[in-house]
C-alpha positions as CSV (number, residue, x, y, z in Angstrom):
1,M,-95.9,-125.2,92.8
2,S,-99.1,-123.5,91.7
3,F,-101.9,-125.3,89.8
4,G,-101.3,-123.0,86.8
5,K,-97.6,-123.9,86.6
6,I,-98.4,-127.6,86.9
7,L,-101.0,-127.5,84.2
8,I,-98.9,-125.5,81.8
9,A,-96.0,-127.9,82.4
10,L,-98.2,-130.9,81.6
11,I,-99.5,-129.2,78.4
12,I,-95.9,-128.7,77.2
13,I,-95.0,-132.3,78.1
14,V,-98.0,-133.7,76.2
15,L,-97.4,-131.5,73.2
16,G,-93.7,-132.5,73.2
17,I,-94.5,-136.2,73.3
18,Y,-97.1,-135.8,70.5
19,W,-94.8,-133.9,68.2
20,M,-91.9,-136.3,68.9
21,L,-94.1,-139.3,68.0
22,D,-95.4,-137.5,64.9
23,S,-91.8,-136.7,63.7
24,L,-90.9,-140.4,64.0
25,N,-94.0,-141.4,62.0
26,I,-95.3,-143.5,65.0
27,I,-98.7,-141.8,65.2
28,S,-101.2,-143.0,62.6
29,P,-103.1,-140.5,60.4
30,E,-106.4,-141.5,62.2
31,M,-104.8,-140.6,65.6
32,M,-103.5,-137.3,64.3
33,S,-107.0,-136.5,62.9
34,T,-108.6,-137.3,66.3
35,F,-106.0,-135.1,68.1
36,D,-106.6,-132.2,65.7
37,D,-110.4,-132.5,66.2
38,G,-110.1,-132.5,70.0
39,L,-107.4,-129.8,70.4
40,P,-109.8,-126.9,70.4
41,Y,-111.8,-128.4,73.2
42,L,-108.6,-129.2,75.2
43,A,-107.4,-125.6,74.8
44,I,-110.7,-124.2,76.0
45,L,-110.7,-126.6,78.9
46,F,-107.2,-125.6,79.9
47,G,-108.2,-121.9,79.7
48,V,-111.2,-122.5,82.0
49,L,-109.2,-124.5,84.5
50,L,-106.5,-121.8,84.7
51,L,-109.2,-119.3,85.5
52,I,-111.5,-121.2,87.8
53,V,-109.4,-123.7,89.8
54,P,-107.3,-121.0,91.5
55,L,-110.4,-119.2,92.6
56,I,-111.6,-122.4,94.3
57,H,-108.4,-122.3,96.4
58,R,-108.8,-118.6,97.0
59,K,-105.8,-117.8,94.9
60,R,-105.3,-115.4,92.0
61,P,-106.3,-116.9,88.6
62,N,-103.8,-117.2,85.8
63,I,-105.5,-114.6,83.7
64,F,-102.8,-114.2,81.0
65,F,-102.6,-117.9,80.0
66,G,-106.3,-118.6,80.8
67,L,-107.5,-116.0,78.3
68,F,-104.8,-117.0,75.8
69,F,-106.0,-120.7,75.7
70,L,-109.6,-119.6,75.5
71,I,-108.9,-117.4,72.5
72,Y,-106.6,-120.0,70.9
73,G,-109.2,-122.8,71.3
74,G,-112.0,-120.6,70.1
75,L,-110.1,-119.8,66.9
76,L,-109.3,-123.4,66.3
77,L,-113.0,-124.2,66.8
78,A,-114.0,-121.5,64.4
79,D,-111.7,-123.0,61.8
80,Q,-113.3,-126.4,62.2
81,Y,-116.7,-124.9,61.5
82,G,-115.4,-123.0,58.5
83,Y,-115.8,-119.4,59.8
84,L,-112.1,-118.7,59.3
85,I,-108.7,-120.3,58.7
86,F,-106.6,-120.9,61.8
87,K,-104.4,-124.0,62.3
88,W,-102.8,-125.1,65.5
89,Q,-99.3,-123.9,64.3
90,D,-100.7,-120.4,63.8
91,F,-100.5,-119.6,67.5
92,W,-97.7,-117.0,66.8
93,K,-100.3,-114.9,65.0
94,L,-101.8,-114.1,68.4
95,W,-98.9,-111.8,69.4
96,P,-101.2,-108.7,69.4
97,Y,-102.8,-110.3,72.4
98,L,-99.8,-109.1,74.4
99,I,-100.7,-105.5,73.6
100,I,-104.3,-106.0,74.4
101,Y,-103.6,-107.8,77.7
102,F,-101.2,-105.1,79.0
103,G,-103.6,-102.4,77.8
104,L,-106.3,-104.0,79.9
105,S,-103.8,-104.3,82.8
106,M,-103.2,-100.6,82.7
107,L,-106.9,-99.9,82.9
108,F,-107.7,-102.2,85.8
109,Q,-104.6,-102.0,87.9
110,R,-103.4,-99.2,90.1
111,D,-100.1,-97.3,90.4
112,Y,-99.6,-96.7,86.7
113,S,-97.9,-93.5,85.4
114,I,-97.6,-92.5,81.8
115,K,-94.8,-90.2,80.5
116,F,-94.5,-88.7,77.1
117,K,-91.0,-87.5,76.0
118,K,-90.4,-85.6,72.8
119,G,-87.5,-83.3,72.1
120,Y,-83.8,-82.8,71.3
121,S,-80.6,-84.1,72.7
122,N,-77.6,-82.0,73.6
123,D,-75.7,-82.9,70.4
124,K,-78.6,-81.5,68.3
125,Q,-79.7,-84.9,67.3
126,R,-83.3,-84.5,66.6
127,K,-85.4,-87.5,67.5
128,K,-88.9,-88.4,68.8
129,H,-89.5,-90.5,71.8
130,I,-92.9,-91.6,73.2
131,I,-92.4,-93.8,76.3
132,F,-95.0,-95.4,78.5
133,D,-93.8,-96.4,81.9
134,W,-95.7,-97.9,84.8
135,N,-95.0,-98.6,88.5
136,T,-96.3,-101.7,90.1
137,K,-96.3,-102.6,93.8
138,G,-96.2,-106.3,94.7
139,E,-96.7,-107.6,98.2
140,G,-93.3,-107.4,100.0
141,E,-91.7,-105.9,96.9
142,K,-90.3,-102.5,96.2
143,D,-91.8,-100.3,93.5
144,T,-90.7,-101.5,90.0
145,K,-90.4,-99.2,87.0
146,R,-90.5,-100.8,83.6
147,A,-90.4,-99.4,80.0
148,F,-93.6,-100.6,78.4
149,V,-93.9,-98.9,75.0
150,N,-91.2,-96.9,73.1
151,D,-91.9,-95.2,69.8
152,A,-88.7,-93.7,68.4
153,A,-87.7,-92.2,65.1
154,Y,-84.2,-91.3,63.9
155,Q,-84.6,-89.7,60.5
156,K,-83.8,-86.0,60.7
157,E,-80.9,-84.5,58.8
158,N,-77.4,-85.1,60.2
159,W,-78.6,-87.0,63.3
160,M,-75.7,-88.6,65.2
161,A,-75.4,-92.4,65.0
162,K,-74.4,-93.7,68.5
163,P,-74.2,-97.0,70.3
164,M,-77.6,-98.0,71.6
165,N,-78.9,-100.6,74.0
166,E,-82.6,-100.5,74.9
167,R,-85.1,-103.0,76.3
168,V,-88.8,-102.5,76.0
169,R,-92.0,-104.5,76.1
170,I,-93.3,-103.1,72.8
171,G,-91.1,-101.0,70.6
172,S,-91.5,-99.2,67.3
173,Y,-88.3,-97.9,65.8
174,T,-87.5,-96.1,62.5
175,F,-83.9,-95.4,61.4
176,D,-82.8,-93.6,58.3
177,F,-79.0,-93.9,58.2
178,T,-78.9,-92.1,54.8
179,K,-79.4,-88.9,56.8
180,A,-77.1,-89.8,59.8
181,F,-73.6,-88.6,60.7
182,I,-71.7,-91.9,61.1
183,P,-68.2,-91.9,62.6
184,D,-65.5,-94.2,61.4
185,E,-66.0,-97.0,64.0
186,T,-68.2,-100.0,64.7
187,I,-71.5,-98.8,66.2
188,P,-73.4,-101.5,68.1
189,I,-77.2,-101.1,68.2
190,R,-79.0,-103.6,70.5
191,L,-82.8,-103.6,70.8
192,S,-84.7,-106.2,72.8
193,G,-88.1,-106.9,74.3
194,W,-91.3,-108.6,73.6
195,V,-92.7,-107.1,70.4
196,G,-90.5,-105.1,67.9
197,D,-91.6,-103.2,64.8
198,I,-88.3,-102.0,63.2
199,K,-87.9,-100.1,59.9
200,I,-84.3,-99.3,58.7
201,T,-83.0,-97.5,55.6
202,M,-79.3,-98.0,54.9
203,P,-77.0,-96.3,52.3
204,D,-75.6,-98.9,49.9
205,D,-72.0,-97.9,50.8
206,L,-72.4,-98.5,54.6
207,E,-71.5,-102.0,55.8
208,F,-73.6,-103.6,58.5
209,R,-74.4,-106.9,60.2
210,V,-77.7,-108.2,61.6
211,E,-78.3,-110.8,64.2
212,V,-82.0,-111.6,65.1
213,R,-83.2,-113.8,67.9
214,A,-86.9,-114.1,67.9
215,K,-89.6,-116.7,68.3
216,V,-91.8,-115.6,65.4
217,G,-92.1,-112.8,62.9
218,D,-91.0,-111.4,59.6
219,V,-87.4,-110.4,58.6
220,K,-86.8,-108.7,55.3
221,I,-83.3,-107.5,54.3
222,D,-83.4,-106.3,50.7
223,D,-84.4,-109.4,48.6
224,A,-83.7,-111.8,51.5
225,E,-86.9,-112.6,53.5
226,Q,-87.8,-115.1,56.2
227,S,-91.1,-115.3,58.1
228,G,-93.0,-117.6,60.5
229,V,-91.2,-119.4,63.2
230,L,-87.7,-117.9,63.6
231,R,-84.6,-119.0,65.4
232,N,-81.2,-117.4,65.2
233,Y,-80.9,-115.5,62.0
234,S,-77.7,-113.7,60.8
235,W,-76.9,-111.6,57.8
236,Q,-74.1,-109.2,56.8
237,T,-72.9,-107.2,53.9
238,A,-70.1,-108.5,51.7
239,H,-67.3,-106.3,53.0
240,Y,-68.4,-106.0,56.6
241,D,-65.3,-107.6,58.1
242,Q,-62.9,-105.3,56.2
243,A,-64.9,-102.1,56.9
244,V,-63.9,-99.5,59.5
245,R,-67.2,-97.6,59.5
246,K,-70.1,-100.1,60.1
247,I,-73.2,-100.8,62.1
248,D,-73.7,-103.9,64.2
249,F,-77.4,-104.7,64.8
250,T,-78.6,-107.1,67.4
251,F,-82.4,-107.7,67.8
252,D,-83.8,-110.0,70.5
253,F,-87.6,-110.1,70.6
254,Q,-90.3,-112.6,71.1
255,V,-92.1,-111.3,68.0
256,I,-90.4,-109.1,65.4
257,D,-91.3,-107.3,62.2
258,L,-87.9,-106.1,60.7
259,S,-87.4,-104.4,57.4
260,I,-84.0,-103.2,56.1
261,D,-83.7,-101.5,52.7
262,Q,-80.5,-100.3,51.0
263,V,-80.8,-97.3,48.8
C-alpha cells in the first residue's frame, strides 16, 4: 500500500474516533478547542507529506489530495486569523477545486482531445451539447475515453422527452418540460457524475418523482429546500403513483445544485 493511501486512511480513522467521542460527549470543551486550533496545521502537514514523501521514494506524489489539504488547512488558518469565515465542516464548499484540478490536468498532461457537439437529432429534437472528452494512456493500460464536461439544454418547442442515462465528471443540464412532447408512459432520466448543475421547469399537471444521492449541495423543489450535507433525498408529486404519463428522475452526484420549478 502506498504512503498516500496509508496517510489518508489514518486521517479518516483519527477523524472518525474524534467525532465518535464528541458525539458521546466524552471529549471536554478544552480538548475540542485544542483540536480546532491545531487542525489547520495538521491539514497543511498532511498536504506537504502527500506531496514530498513520495518524491523521496521516487514515486509520483499524490497531487490531488496534497493540494486539497493545503488549501483546506490554509482556509482554516485564514479563519483563525479573521481574514474570512471557514469552519472545518465547510470542506464541501471546496467542490470547485475539482474543476480547477482537472483543468490543470488538461493543460499539463498529454493525449487530450476536445470535441464540441452541437446540432439536431433525427426526430427533430433540437438540443445543444458541448462535450469535452479526453484520452489518457496509463502504463500497461489501453487508451481510456471519458466524458469530462457536458453542457446540455432541452428547451426548444416540442422537443421529445425520452429515457436518458448519462454519466459525466461535470454536467450542466437545463430541461423545460413545458415545451416538450411527453408520451403516455414513465420516462426515466438518470444523470450521474461528480458535479451536477441541473435546472428543470415542469408543468403543474405532469407528475414526477425525484431521487437524489449526493454528498453535498443544494436541492430546491418548489417550496421544499435542503442544502449542505445531503444523503438520500426523495420527493414525488401527490398523484405520481396513479399517473400514466410521468417522469422518474434519478440524480447521483458527489456535489449537486438542483432546482425544479412547477409552472
